[in-house]
Biopython code that builds the backbone (N, CA, C, O; Angstrom):
import numpy as np
from Bio.PDB.StructureBuilder import StructureBuilder

atoms = [
    (1, "MET", "N", (-163.802, -132.708, -80.484)),
    (1, "MET", "CA", (-162.096, -133.139, -81.633)),
    (1, "MET", "C", (-162.345, -134.258, -81.496)),
    (1, "MET", "O", (-163.003, -134.983, -80.750)),
    (2, "LEU", "N", (-161.048, -134.378, -83.232)),
    (2, "LEU", "CA", (-161.310, -135.534, -83.491)),
    (2, "LEU", "C", (-159.539, -135.865, -82.922)),
    (2, "LEU", "O", (-158.687, -135.011, -82.678)),
    (3, "GLN", "N", (-159.391, -137.443, -82.829)),
    (3, "GLN", "CA", (-158.655, -137.797, -81.700)),
    (3, "GLN", "C", (-157.719, -138.751, -83.161)),
    (3, "GLN", "O", (-158.164, -139.471, -84.054)),
    (4, "ILE", "N", (-156.248, -138.292, -82.809)),
    (4, "ILE", "CA", (-155.882, -139.385, -84.042)),
    (4, "ILE", "C", (-154.453, -139.966, -83.909)),
    (4, "ILE", "O", (-153.524, -139.295, -84.357)),
    (5, "ASN", "N", (-154.242, -140.992, -83.411)),
    (5, "ASN", "CA", (-152.215, -141.355, -83.878)),
    (5, "ASN", "C", (-151.552, -140.389, -84.417)),
    (5, "ASN", "O", (-152.238, -139.766, -85.227)),
    (6, "ILE", "N", (-150.589, -140.043, -84.308)),
    (6, "ILE", "CA", (-149.574, -140.593, -85.029)),
    (6, "ILE", "C", (-148.118, -141.002, -85.092)),
    (6, "ILE", "O", (-147.355, -140.528, -84.250)),
    (7, "SER", "N", (-147.605, -141.942, -86.127)),
    (7, "SER", "CA", (-146.721, -142.228, -86.233)),
    (7, "SER", "C", (-145.436, -141.523, -86.295)),
    (7, "SER", "O", (-145.456, -140.327, -86.587)),
    (8, "GLU", "N", (-144.452, -142.043, -86.084)),
    (8, "GLU", "CA", (-143.332, -141.061, -86.219)),
    (8, "GLU", "C", (-143.232, -140.763, -87.819)),
    (8, "GLU", "O", (-142.834, -139.702, -88.298)),
    (9, "GLN", "N", (-143.624, -141.781, -88.475)),
    (9, "GLN", "CA", (-143.454, -140.931, -89.905)),
    (9, "GLN", "C", (-144.062, -140.592, -90.738)),
    (9, "GLN", "O", (-144.032, -140.658, -91.967)),
    (10, "ASP", "N", (-145.142, -139.879, -89.403)),
    (10, "ASP", "CA", (-146.555, -138.958, -90.161)),
    (10, "ASP", "C", (-146.062, -137.442, -89.352)),
    (10, "ASP", "O", (-146.946, -136.842, -88.741)),
    (11, "ARG", "N", (-145.223, -137.095, -89.363)),
    (11, "ARG", "CA", (-144.457, -135.244, -87.980)),
    (11, "ARG", "C", (-144.973, -134.768, -88.775)),
    (11, "ARG", "O", (-145.193, -133.607, -88.430)),
    (12, "TRP", "N", (-145.608, -135.096, -90.403)),
    (12, "TRP", "CA", (-145.984, -133.194, -90.839)),
    (12, "TRP", "C", (-147.776, -132.899, -91.126)),
    (12, "TRP", "O", (-148.318, -133.736, -91.847)),
    (13, "LEU", "N", (-148.571, -131.867, -90.636)),
    (13, "LEU", "CA", (-149.750, -132.129, -90.856)),
    (13, "LEU", "C", (-150.067, -130.649, -91.641)),
    (13, "LEU", "O", (-149.614, -129.600, -91.183)),
    (14, "SER", "N", (-151.013, -130.690, -93.049)),
    (14, "SER", "CA", (-151.488, -130.343, -93.797)),
    (14, "SER", "C", (-152.268, -129.085, -92.961)),
    (14, "SER", "O", (-152.972, -129.316, -91.978)),
    (15, "SER", "N", (-152.004, -127.510, -93.580)),
    (15, "SER", "CA", (-153.762, -126.820, -92.969)),
    (15, "SER", "C", (-154.834, -127.308, -92.533)),
    (15, "SER", "O", (-155.210, -127.237, -91.363)),
    (16, "ASP", "N", (-155.626, -128.045, -93.780)),
    (16, "ASP", "CA", (-155.993, -129.012, -93.313)),
    (16, "ASP", "C", (-156.630, -129.625, -91.963)),
    (16, "ASP", "O", (-157.547, -129.307, -91.205)),
    (17, "GLU", "N", (-155.636, -130.715, -92.051)),
    (17, "GLU", "CA", (-155.437, -131.597, -91.193)),
    (17, "GLU", "C", (-155.568, -130.873, -90.169)),
    (17, "GLU", "O", (-156.539, -131.063, -89.437)),
    (18, "LEU", "N", (-154.544, -129.787, -89.848)),
    (18, "LEU", "CA", (-154.503, -129.259, -88.875)),
    (18, "LEU", "C", (-155.710, -128.869, -88.007)),
    (18, "LEU", "O", (-156.019, -129.145, -86.848)),
    (19, "CYS", "N", (-156.264, -128.156, -88.935)),
    (19, "CYS", "CA", (-157.987, -127.790, -88.592)),
    (19, "CYS", "C", (-158.821, -128.359, -88.307)),
    (19, "CYS", "O", (-159.762, -127.944, -87.629)),
    (20, "GLU", "N", (-158.628, -129.929, -88.946)),
    (20, "GLU", "CA", (-159.201, -130.888, -88.508)),
    (20, "GLU", "C", (-159.648, -130.892, -87.027)),
    (20, "GLU", "O", (-160.624, -130.623, -86.326)),
    (21, "CYS", "N", (-157.670, -131.604, -86.910)),
    (21, "CYS", "CA", (-157.786, -131.868, -85.562)),
    (21, "CYS", "C", (-157.414, -131.273, -84.601)),
    (21, "CYS", "O", (-156.398, -131.775, -84.119)),
    (22, "SER", "N", (-157.777, -130.414, -84.088)),
    (22, "SER", "CA", (-158.159, -129.117, -84.138)),
    (22, "SER", "C", (-159.045, -128.737, -84.154)),
    (22, "SER", "O", (-158.895, -127.811, -83.357)),
    (23, "ASP", "N", (-160.190, -128.680, -84.525)),
    (23, "ASP", "CA", (-161.539, -128.259, -84.768)),
    (23, "ASP", "C", (-161.221, -126.654, -84.566)),
    (23, "ASP", "O", (-161.519, -126.031, -83.547)),
    (24, "ILE", "N", (-160.841, -126.333, -85.230)),
    (24, "ILE", "CA", (-161.025, -124.674, -85.088)),
    (24, "ILE", "C", (-161.171, -124.317, -87.306)),
    (24, "ILE", "O", (-161.299, -125.199, -88.155)),
    (25, "SER", "N", (-161.112, -123.305, -87.472)),
    (25, "SER", "CA", (-161.082, -123.174, -88.964)),
    (25, "SER", "C", (-160.170, -122.905, -89.769)),
    (25, "SER", "O", (-159.127, -122.531, -89.234)),
    (26, "SER", "N", (-160.175, -122.943, -90.601)),
    (26, "SER", "CA", (-159.149, -122.344, -91.468)),
    (26, "SER", "C", (-158.801, -120.798, -91.303)),
    (26, "SER", "O", (-157.626, -120.561, -91.023)),
    (27, "ALA", "N", (-159.664, -119.714, -91.440)),
    (27, "ALA", "CA", (-159.678, -118.473, -90.669)),
    (27, "ALA", "C", (-158.951, -118.233, -89.357)),
    (27, "ALA", "O", (-157.969, -117.501, -89.238)),
    (28, "LEU", "N", (-159.559, -118.956, -88.342)),
    (28, "LEU", "CA", (-158.568, -119.525, -87.349)),
    (28, "LEU", "C", (-156.910, -119.614, -87.365)),
    (28, "LEU", "O", (-156.146, -119.046, -86.586)),
    (29, "LEU", "N", (-156.637, -120.316, -88.257)),
    (29, "LEU", "CA", (-155.161, -121.187, -88.290)),
    (29, "LEU", "C", (-154.687, -119.796, -88.606)),
    (29, "LEU", "O", (-154.062, -119.222, -87.714)),
    (30, "LEU", "N", (-154.922, -119.076, -89.909)),
    (30, "LEU", "CA", (-154.176, -117.570, -90.472)),
    (30, "LEU", "C", (-154.090, -116.854, -88.749)),
    (30, "LEU", "O", (-152.944, -116.532, -88.437)),
    (31, "GLU", "N", (-155.238, -116.582, -87.602)),
    (31, "GLU", "CA", (-155.787, -115.533, -87.112)),
    (31, "GLU", "C", (-153.757, -115.833, -86.082)),
    (31, "GLU", "O", (-153.038, -114.899, -85.729)),
    (32, "LEU", "N", (-153.378, -117.564, -85.871)),
    (32, "LEU", "CA", (-152.802, -118.252, -84.891)),
    (32, "LEU", "C", (-151.767, -118.199, -85.212)),
    (32, "LEU", "O", (-150.881, -118.073, -84.367)),
    (33, "VAL", "N", (-151.420, -118.289, -86.841)),
    (33, "VAL", "CA", (-150.025, -118.311, -87.306)),
    (33, "VAL", "C", (-149.594, -116.167, -87.380)),
    (33, "VAL", "O", (-148.398, -115.876, -87.367)),
    (34, "GLU", "N", (-150.600, -115.034, -87.443)),
    (34, "GLU", "CA", (-149.930, -113.751, -87.610)),
    (34, "GLU", "C", (-150.073, -113.556, -85.928)),
    (34, "GLU", "O", (-149.847, -112.479, -85.378)),
    (35, "HIS", "N", (-150.480, -114.762, -85.223)),
    (35, "HIS", "CA", (-149.960, -114.279, -83.793)),
    (35, "HIS", "C", (-148.364, -115.287, -83.230)),
    (35, "HIS", "O", (-147.700, -115.607, -82.244)),
    (36, "SER", "N", (-148.417, -115.357, -84.036)),
    (36, "SER", "CA", (-146.893, -116.793, -83.875)),
    (36, "SER", "C", (-147.628, -117.965, -82.906)),
    (36, "SER", "O", (-146.875, -118.680, -82.245)),
    (37, "ILE", "N", (-148.603, -118.104, -82.842)),
    (37, "ILE", "CA", (-148.787, -119.313, -81.740)),
    (37, "ILE", "C", (-149.006, -120.611, -82.968)),
    (37, "ILE", "O", (-149.036, -121.750, -82.502)),
    (38, "ALA", "N", (-149.114, -120.509, -84.052)),
    (38, "ALA", "CA", (-148.738, -121.934, -84.760)),
    (38, "ALA", "C", (-147.913, -121.427, -86.126)),
    (38, "ALA", "O", (-148.336, -120.603, -86.937)),
    (39, "ILE", "N", (-146.795, -122.036, -86.170)),
    (39, "ILE", "CA", (-145.366, -121.669, -87.059)),
    (39, "ILE", "C", (-145.869, -123.005, -88.087)),
    (39, "ILE", "O", (-146.058, -124.153, -87.686)),
    (40, "PRO", "N", (-146.001, -122.590, -89.295)),
    (40, "PRO", "CA", (-145.890, -123.295, -90.941)),
    (40, "PRO", "C", (-144.123, -123.328, -91.222)),
    (40, "PRO", "O", (-143.154, -122.570, -91.264)),
    (41, "PHE", "N", (-144.497, -124.783, -91.373)),
    (41, "PHE", "CA", (-142.675, -125.497, -91.268)),
    (41, "PHE", "C", (-142.556, -124.895, -92.854)),
    (41, "PHE", "O", (-141.763, -123.978, -93.066)),
    (42, "GLU", "N", (-143.411, -125.471, -94.000)),
    (42, "GLU", "CA", (-143.217, -125.342, -96.074)),
    (42, "GLU", "C", (-144.450, -124.128, -95.650)),
    (42, "GLU", "O", (-145.042, -123.933, -94.588)),
    (43, "GLY", "N", (-144.558, -123.157, -97.531)),
    (43, "GLY", "CA", (-144.980, -122.873, -98.023)),
    (43, "GLY", "C", (-145.496, -121.878, -97.765)),
    (43, "GLY", "O", (-145.617, -121.516, -96.595)),
    (44, "VAL", "N", (-146.025, -121.030, -98.993)),
    (44, "VAL", "CA", (-145.991, -119.851, -98.700)),
    (44, "VAL", "C", (-148.202, -119.185, -98.604)),
    (44, "VAL", "O", (-148.793, -118.119, -98.435)),
    (45, "GLU", "N", (-148.535, -120.475, -98.812)),
    (45, "GLU", "CA", (-149.746, -119.741, -99.105)),
    (45, "GLU", "C", (-150.129, -121.114, -97.735)),
    (45, "GLU", "O", (-149.424, -122.013, -97.277)),
    (46, "LEU", "N", (-152.174, -120.502, -97.327)),
    (46, "LEU", "CA", (-151.770, -121.391, -96.403)),
    (46, "LEU", "C", (-152.180, -123.111, -97.345)),
    (46, "LEU", "O", (-151.518, -124.142, -97.221)),
    (47, "ALA", "N", (-153.377, -122.942, -98.189)),
    (47, "ALA", "CA", (-153.492, -124.575, -98.908)),
    (47, "ALA", "C", (-152.104, -125.285, -98.845)),
    (47, "ALA", "O", (-152.111, -126.511, -98.962)),
    (48, "GLN", "N", (-150.552, -124.448, -98.621)),
    (48, "GLN", "CA", (-149.212, -125.212, -99.196)),
    (48, "GLN", "C", (-149.286, -125.203, -97.497)),
    (48, "GLN", "O", (-150.117, -126.022, -97.104)),
    (49, "TRP", "N", (-148.892, -124.772, -96.858)),
    (49, "TRP", "CA", (-148.209, -125.305, -94.641)),
    (49, "TRP", "C", (-148.499, -126.274, -94.877)),
    (49, "TRP", "O", (-149.503, -126.774, -95.385)),
    (50, "GLN", "N", (-147.441, -126.689, -94.444)),
    (50, "GLN", "CA", (-147.127, -127.653, -93.458)),
    (50, "GLN", "C", (-146.745, -127.751, -91.466)),
    (50, "GLN", "O", (-145.941, -127.231, -90.692)),
    (51, "PHE", "N", (-147.387, -128.305, -91.420)),
    (51, "PHE", "CA", (-147.102, -127.642, -89.308)),
    (51, "PHE", "C", (-146.134, -129.573, -89.156)),
    (51, "PHE", "O", (-146.050, -130.564, -89.882)),
    (52, "SER", "N", (-145.623, -129.170, -87.801)),
    (52, "SER", "CA", (-145.082, -129.848, -87.104)),
    (52, "SER", "C", (-146.809, -130.849, -86.219)),
    (52, "SER", "O", (-148.035, -130.756, -86.280)),
    (53, "VAL", "N", (-145.845, -131.632, -85.562)),
    (53, "VAL", "CA", (-147.150, -132.852, -84.760)),
    (53, "VAL", "C", (-147.457, -131.675, -83.123)),
    (53, "VAL", "O", (-148.402, -131.532, -82.346)),
    (54, "GLU", "N", (-146.320, -131.173, -83.231)),
    (54, "GLU", "CA", (-145.980, -130.011, -82.125)),
    (54, "GLU", "C", (-146.452, -129.077, -81.710)),
    (54, "GLU", "O", (-146.449, -128.587, -80.581)),
    (55, "ASN", "N", (-147.334, -128.484, -83.566)),
    (55, "ASN", "CA", (-148.310, -126.981, -83.042)),
    (55, "ASN", "C", (-149.551, -127.726, -83.502)),
    (55, "ASN", "O", (-150.456, -126.894, -83.564)),
    (56, "LEU", "N", (-149.786, -128.369, -83.690)),
    (56, "LEU", "CA", (-150.559, -129.171, -82.986)),
    (56, "LEU", "C", (-151.362, -129.408, -81.912)),
    (56, "LEU", "O", (-152.572, -129.257, -81.744)),
    (57, "LEU", "N", (-150.335, -129.873, -81.095)),
    (57, "LEU", "CA", (-150.469, -129.763, -79.503)),
    (57, "LEU", "C", (-150.364, -128.854, -79.010)),
    (57, "LEU", "O", (-150.723, -128.864, -77.832)),
    (58, "VAL", "N", (-149.784, -127.439, -79.620)),
    (58, "VAL", "CA", (-149.687, -125.990, -79.439)),
    (58, "VAL", "C", (-151.676, -126.054, -79.562)),
    (58, "VAL", "O", (-152.725, -126.486, -79.084)),
    (59, "VAL", "N", (-151.270, -125.548, -80.207)),
    (59, "VAL", "CA", (-153.018, -125.395, -80.998)),
    (59, "VAL", "C", (-154.106, -125.123, -80.058)),
    (59, "VAL", "O", (-154.802, -124.157, -79.745)),
    (60, "GLN", "N", (-153.951, -126.642, -79.653)),
    (60, "GLN", "CA", (-154.989, -127.144, -78.850)),
    (60, "GLN", "C", (-154.497, -126.440, -77.365)),
    (60, "GLN", "O", (-155.122, -125.383, -77.278)),
    (61, "LYS", "N", (-153.908, -126.559, -76.561)),
    (61, "LYS", "CA", (-153.221, -126.152, -75.469)),
    (61, "LYS", "C", (-153.828, -124.601, -75.993)),
    (61, "LYS", "O", (-155.024, -124.519, -75.717)),
    (62, "ALA", "N", (-153.442, -123.707, -76.487)),
    (62, "ALA", "CA", (-154.162, -122.123, -77.397)),
    (62, "ALA", "C", (-155.493, -122.520, -77.391)),
    (62, "ALA", "O", (-156.113, -122.364, -76.339)),
    (63, "THR", "N", (-155.896, -122.864, -78.077)),
    (63, "THR", "CA", (-157.627, -123.165, -77.819)),
    (63, "THR", "C", (-158.364, -123.048, -76.791)),
    (63, "THR", "O", (-159.501, -122.591, -76.672)),
    (64, "ARG", "N", (-157.422, -123.631, -75.810)),
    (64, "ARG", "CA", (-158.144, -124.371, -74.882)),
    (64, "ARG", "C", (-157.385, -122.592, -73.282)),
    (64, "ARG", "O", (-158.021, -121.925, -72.466)),
    (65, "ILE", "N", (-156.423, -122.607, -73.523)),
    (65, "ILE", "CA", (-156.505, -121.601, -72.741)),
    (65, "ILE", "C", (-157.134, -119.931, -73.129)),
    (65, "ILE", "O", (-156.961, -118.939, -72.420)),
    (66, "GLN", "N", (-157.837, -119.976, -74.357)),
    (66, "GLN", "CA", (-158.212, -118.695, -75.446)),
    (66, "GLN", "C", (-159.529, -119.291, -74.186)),
    (66, "GLN", "O", (-159.987, -118.886, -73.117)),
    (67, "ARG", "N", (-159.676, -120.158, -74.869)),
    (67, "ARG", "CA", (-162.090, -120.560, -74.250)),
    (67, "ARG", "C", (-161.783, -120.203, -72.992)),
    (67, "ARG", "O", (-162.315, -119.148, -72.646)),
    (68, "ASP", "N", (-160.743, -121.008, -71.770)),
    (68, "ASP", "CA", (-161.392, -121.119, -70.372)),
    (68, "ASP", "C", (-161.432, -119.875, -69.742)),
    (68, "ASP", "O", (-162.283, -119.500, -68.935)),
    (69, "LEU", "N", (-160.128, -119.039, -70.298)),
    (69, "LEU", "CA", (-159.771, -117.497, -69.830)),
    (69, "LEU", "C", (-160.467, -116.756, -70.531)),
    (69, "LEU", "O", (-161.082, -115.995, -69.784)),
    (70, "ALA", "N", (-160.709, -116.564, -71.628)),
    (70, "ALA", "CA", (-161.116, -115.782, -72.576)),
    (70, "ALA", "C", (-161.062, -114.199, -72.720)),
    (70, "ALA", "O", (-161.771, -113.210, -72.533)),
    (71, "LEU", "N", (-159.212, -114.719, -73.373)),
    (71, "LEU", "CA", (-158.327, -114.314, -74.058)),
    (71, "LEU", "C", (-158.149, -113.685, -75.242)),
    (71, "LEU", "O", (-158.113, -114.666, -75.984)),
    (72, "ASP", "N", (-158.038, -112.925, -75.810)),
    (72, "ASP", "CA", (-157.821, -112.774, -76.923)),
    (72, "ASP", "C", (-156.276, -113.206, -77.435)),
    (72, "ASP", "O", (-155.395, -113.259, -76.577)),
    (73, "TRP", "N", (-156.049, -113.423, -78.421)),
    (73, "TRP", "CA", (-155.174, -114.283, -79.242)),
    (73, "TRP", "C", (-153.265, -113.515, -78.991)),
    (73, "TRP", "O", (-152.186, -114.095, -78.872)),
    (74, "GLY", "N", (-153.586, -112.196, -79.000)),
    (74, "GLY", "CA", (-151.949, -111.828, -78.095)),
    (74, "GLY", "C", (-151.805, -112.206, -77.114)),
    (74, "GLY", "O", (-150.760, -112.812, -76.876)),
    (75, "ASP", "N", (-153.054, -111.971, -75.820)),
    (75, "ASP", "CA", (-152.867, -112.318, -74.700)),
    (75, "ASP", "C", (-152.313, -114.181, -74.736)),
    (75, "ASP", "O", (-151.259, -114.752, -74.455)),
    (76, "THR", "N", (-153.691, -114.640, -75.247)),
    (76, "THR", "CA", (-153.204, -116.115, -75.559)),
    (76, "THR", "C", (-151.725, -116.032, -75.805)),
    (76, "THR", "O", (-150.960, -116.206, -74.857)),
    (77, "ALA", "N", (-151.176, -115.729, -77.248)),
    (77, "ALA", "CA", (-149.468, -115.947, -77.301)),
    (77, "ALA", "C", (-148.562, -115.877, -76.350)),
    (77, "ALA", "O", (-147.546, -116.538, -76.565)),
    (78, "LEU", "N", (-148.622, -115.117, -75.087)),
    (78, "LEU", "CA", (-147.684, -114.012, -73.900)),
    (78, "LEU", "C", (-148.235, -115.451, -73.585)),
    (78, "LEU", "O", (-147.535, -116.397, -73.947)),
    (79, "ILE", "N", (-149.540, -115.729, -72.882)),
    (79, "ILE", "CA", (-149.612, -116.939, -71.746)),
    (79, "ILE", "C", (-148.361, -117.807, -72.327)),
    (79, "ILE", "O", (-147.179, -117.645, -72.022)),
    (80, "LEU", "N", (-149.051, -119.047, -73.503)),
    (80, "LEU", "CA", (-147.891, -120.018, -74.135)),
    (80, "LEU", "C", (-146.727, -119.237, -73.782)),
    (80, "LEU", "O", (-146.376, -119.389, -72.612)),
    (81, "GLN", "N", (-146.121, -118.541, -74.391)),
    (81, "GLN", "CA", (-144.692, -118.037, -74.345)),
    (81, "GLN", "C", (-144.138, -118.513, -72.703)),
    (81, "GLN", "O", (-143.337, -119.394, -72.391)),
    (82, "LEU", "N", (-144.829, -117.655, -71.932)),
    (82, "LEU", "CA", (-144.552, -117.328, -70.446)),
    (82, "LEU", "C", (-144.273, -119.138, -70.332)),
    (82, "LEU", "O", (-143.171, -119.683, -70.270)),
    (83, "LEU", "N", (-145.747, -119.870, -70.327)),
    (83, "LEU", "CA", (-145.456, -121.914, -70.028)),
    (83, "LEU", "C", (-144.173, -121.710, -70.550)),
    (83, "LEU", "O", (-143.277, -121.896, -69.727)),
    (84, "ASP", "N", (-143.930, -121.483, -71.325)),
    (84, "ASP", "CA", (-142.714, -122.725, -72.582)),
    (84, "ASP", "C", (-141.167, -122.057, -71.719)),
    (84, "ASP", "O", (-140.043, -122.556, -71.786)),
    (85, "GLU", "N", (-141.514, -121.006, -71.067)),
    (85, "GLU", "CA", (-140.271, -119.916, -70.392)),
    (85, "GLU", "C", (-139.922, -121.135, -69.166)),
    (85, "GLU", "O", (-138.865, -121.757, -69.059)),
    (86, "ARG", "N", (-141.176, -121.261, -68.279)),
    (86, "ARG", "CA", (-141.248, -121.737, -67.172)),
    (86, "ARG", "C", (-140.529, -123.195, -67.522)),
    (86, "ARG", "O", (-139.362, -123.309, -67.146)),
    (87, "GLU", "N", (-141.032, -124.125, -68.094)),
    (87, "GLU", "CA", (-141.047, -125.020, -68.461)),
    (87, "GLU", "C", (-139.521, -125.439, -68.477)),
    (87, "GLU", "O", (-139.097, -126.547, -68.147)),
    (88, "GLN", "N", (-138.541, -124.041, -69.049)),
    (88, "GLN", "CA", (-137.686, -124.400, -69.717)),
    (88, "GLN", "C", (-136.828, -124.646, -68.274)),
    (88, "GLN", "O", (-136.185, -125.617, -67.876)),
    (89, "LEU", "N", (-137.130, -123.243, -67.639)),
    (89, "LEU", "CA", (-136.768, -122.609, -65.753)),
    (89, "LEU", "C", (-136.317, -124.034, -65.204)),
    (89, "LEU", "O", (-135.309, -124.452, -64.634)),
    (90, "GLU", "N", (-137.877, -124.756, -65.761)),
    (90, "GLU", "CA", (-137.717, -126.272, -64.341)),
    (90, "GLU", "C", (-136.421, -127.348, -65.275)),
    (90, "GLU", "O", (-135.378, -127.815, -64.818)),
    (91, "ARG", "N", (-136.883, -127.452, -66.422)),
    (91, "ARG", "CA", (-135.782, -128.799, -66.859)),
    (91, "ARG", "C", (-134.413, -127.646, -66.177)),
    (91, "ARG", "O", (-133.682, -128.434, -65.577)),
    (92, "GLN", "N", (-133.893, -126.438, -66.048)),
    (92, "GLN", "CA", (-132.220, -125.865, -65.444)),
    (92, "GLN", "C", (-132.906, -126.810, -64.368)),
    (92, "GLN", "O", (-132.511, -127.946, -64.103)),
    (93, "VAL", "N", (-133.718, -126.331, -63.933)),
    (93, "VAL", "CA", (-133.404, -125.969, -62.278)),
    (93, "VAL", "C", (-133.277, -127.892, -61.701)),
    (93, "VAL", "O", (-132.834, -128.112, -60.574)),
    (94, "LEU", "N", (-133.613, -128.810, -62.404)),
    (94, "LEU", "CA", (-133.255, -130.002, -62.755)),
    (94, "LEU", "C", (-132.189, -130.653, -62.710)),
    (94, "LEU", "O", (-131.812, -131.712, -62.208)),
    (95, "MET", "N", (-131.662, -129.657, -63.461)),
    (95, "MET", "CA", (-130.374, -129.825, -64.162)),
    (95, "MET", "C", (-129.639, -130.389, -62.990)),
    (95, "MET", "O", (-129.219, -131.481, -62.607)),
    (96, "LEU", "N", (-129.690, -128.714, -62.463)),
    (96, "LEU", "CA", (-128.544, -128.302, -61.264)),
    (96, "LEU", "C", (-129.277, -129.237, -60.243)),
    (96, "LEU", "O", (-128.802, -130.304, -59.853)),
    (97, "LYS", "N", (-129.883, -128.980, -60.047)),
    (97, "LYS", "CA", (-129.693, -130.152, -58.401)),
    (97, "LYS", "C", (-129.138, -131.114, -59.425)),
    (97, "LYS", "O", (-128.132, -130.412, -59.518)),
    (98, "GLN", "N", (-129.019, -131.588, -59.838)),
    (98, "GLN", "CA", (-128.277, -133.088, -60.712)),
    (98, "GLN", "C", (-127.196, -132.858, -60.063)),
    (98, "GLN", "O", (-126.869, -133.655, -59.183)),
    (99, "GLN", "N", (-126.342, -131.647, -60.361)),
    (99, "GLN", "CA", (-125.330, -131.696, -60.818)),
    (99, "GLN", "C", (-124.519, -131.538, -59.047)),
    (99, "GLN", "O", (-123.423, -131.833, -58.570)),
    (100, "LEU", "N", (-125.744, -130.935, -58.552)),
    (100, "LEU", "CA", (-125.405, -130.509, -57.152)),
    (100, "LEU", "C", (-125.497, -131.353, -56.280)),
    (100, "LEU", "O", (-125.100, -130.905, -55.204)),
    (101, "LYS", "N", (-125.973, -132.786, -56.212)),
    (101, "LYS", "CA", (-126.474, -133.780, -56.172)),
    (101, "LYS", "C", (-124.336, -134.435, -56.317)),
    (101, "LYS", "O", (-123.313, -134.247, -55.658)),
    (102, "ARG", "N", (-124.589, -134.939, -57.145)),
    (102, "ARG", "CA", (-123.273, -135.383, -58.003)),
    (102, "ARG", "C", (-121.702, -134.825, -57.141)),
    (102, "ARG", "O", (-120.632, -135.354, -56.842)),
    (103, "PHE", "N", (-122.539, -133.031, -56.938)),
    (103, "PHE", "CA", (-120.773, -132.779, -56.325)),
    (103, "PHE", "C", (-120.983, -133.053, -54.985)),
    (103, "PHE", "O", (-119.958, -133.477, -54.451)),
    (104, "LYS", "N", (-122.182, -132.943, -54.056)),
    (104, "LYS", "CA", (-122.230, -133.192, -52.627)),
    (104, "LYS", "C", (-121.340, -135.021, -52.203)),
    (104, "LYS", "O", (-120.524, -135.361, -51.346)),
    (105, "ALA", "N", (-121.875, -135.576, -53.037)),
    (105, "ALA", "CA", (-121.449, -137.174, -53.263)),
    (105, "ALA", "C", (-120.272, -137.172, -52.952)),
    (105, "ALA", "O", (-119.619, -138.214, -53.001)),
]
sb = StructureBuilder()
sb.init_structure("model")
sb.init_model(0)
sb.init_chain("A")
sb.init_seg("    ")
for serial, (resi, resn, name, xyz) in enumerate(atoms, 1):
    if name == "N":
        sb.init_residue(resn, " ", resi, " ")
    sb.init_atom(name, np.array(xyz, "f"), 0.0, 1.0, " ", f" {name:<3s}", serial, name[0])
structure = sb.get_structure()
């Protein structure tokens, strides 16, 4: 897999760049978009699509999950959603613990 350094001004990747950085085909990228795993910010067609840098990380995570667990892309999308919800809940718990500490002090 290609490693890249992304500066603050390079916040968007073309579909070709996303495919290259994630080591996936454009056909697979289409499938990931169909399952809302990768979400293009701009463009109507594959060649025009622009993706946020965060999409690169999501696509890399999705391909690892799919490969390691031998899941279909629908199941992989569900797992990504559940992992995201878990992270949100962990942040909420941390925030509530901090508020509770201030209340007890």
